[in-house]
C-alpha positions, 0 to 999 in steps of 0.5 A: 871307832870301828863299825862293830864297836859302834854297833855294840855301843848302840846296843848297850845304849838301847838296853839302858834306854829300855831299862830306864823306860821300864823303871819309869813305868814302875814308878808311875804304877807305884805312884798310882797304887800309893794314891789309891791306897791313901784314898782307901785309908782316908775313907776308912779313917773318915768312916771310923770318925763319921758314922754316916760315912762308915754306913755308906762304905758298909752299904757299898761293900754289901752291894758289891758282895750282893752283886758278886753273889748274883753274878756267881749264881748266874755263872753257875746256872749257865754252867749247869745249863751247858753241862745239861746240854752237853749231856743231851748231846752226848746221849744223842751222839750215843744213840746216833752211833748205835743207829749207825752201827745197827744200819751198818750191820743190816747192810752187811746182813743184807749183803750176806742174804743176797750173796748165796743161793744155798737155802740152808745158808740163807736160813742161817743168815736170817737166824743171825740177823734176828738174834743180833739185830732184833735181839730175839731169843726164841723164834722160828722161820717158816717157809710156805709149802707150795703144794699145801700152801701151809707154813712149814717150820724149817729153822728155829732158835731157842726151841726145837723146830718140832715144837713149832706148829704148822700154820695155815695162811689166814689162821692165827696171828702169824697166818693172818700176817702172811695173808695181809702182808703186814707185820703184827706186833704184840705188847712186849711187856706180855713176856715170852710166849710158847709156840702154841700161844702165838708169837710176839712178832709176826713178820710175813715174807712175801715177794710182791703179793706171793707168800713165801714164808714168815718169821715168828718171834716168841720171846726177846733176850733178857736185856731187851724190854721193848721195841724201838723205832729202828726195830720196826724198820728192821722188821720191814727191811728184813721181811723184804730181803729175807723173802727175796733171798728165800724165793731166789734160793728156792728157784735156784734149787728147783732149777738145779734139780730140773737141770740134773733130771734133764741131764740124766735123761739125756745121758740115758738116751745117749747111752 
């Protein structure tokens, strides 16, 4: 017999052996099932003949049903708890995503504030921050007049600049906020306030102890009904970054004018 034929014979024999083992396992399982079926049938027969046996079987079945109901109830309660926990995680995830988005926007806005020394561009960036990050609808940006020391309205949103009054430092909610260097927040539920009634939020703009200006928020967008903890952080951060940007832009503008004046005087002398 060749090696190849021998290998084929061994393979066929192995298949027959596996088939025989499988058949043997089926017969054993069939026998076990038959025995269990006979036992059940016997118990039913005994129960039908003997009321006590029937009552015993009935109580056993009722106990199993009750146990299954309790187990089902526990599973449903655990499932509900897991669903509630998942809902909490989902809600927290949304909050974190929103906070991260706001912080990212603040970083970009802060970068924009410090990327220019043009006073008009600085004011434009401040307005965008107050609208997009804080959600203000009517507000005004003030700058301190260095000669008079009065807060002069220089840029606004939601109403013309002419509607916002000049304010002395230390006078009114905004003037006191600039004098003390503390953000003042009124109750948002009070609703929108006219410029002459004082702002909902007074944000002082100071560089160290030197007043530079202020931001007065008079009303919020319709979809915003209050302030969050992140809003208060934004007030503080905006106050520092906006004040520094305005101060730097003003110094740059003044130095540029002085340089032009000196250059004009030099040109006049040389001619």
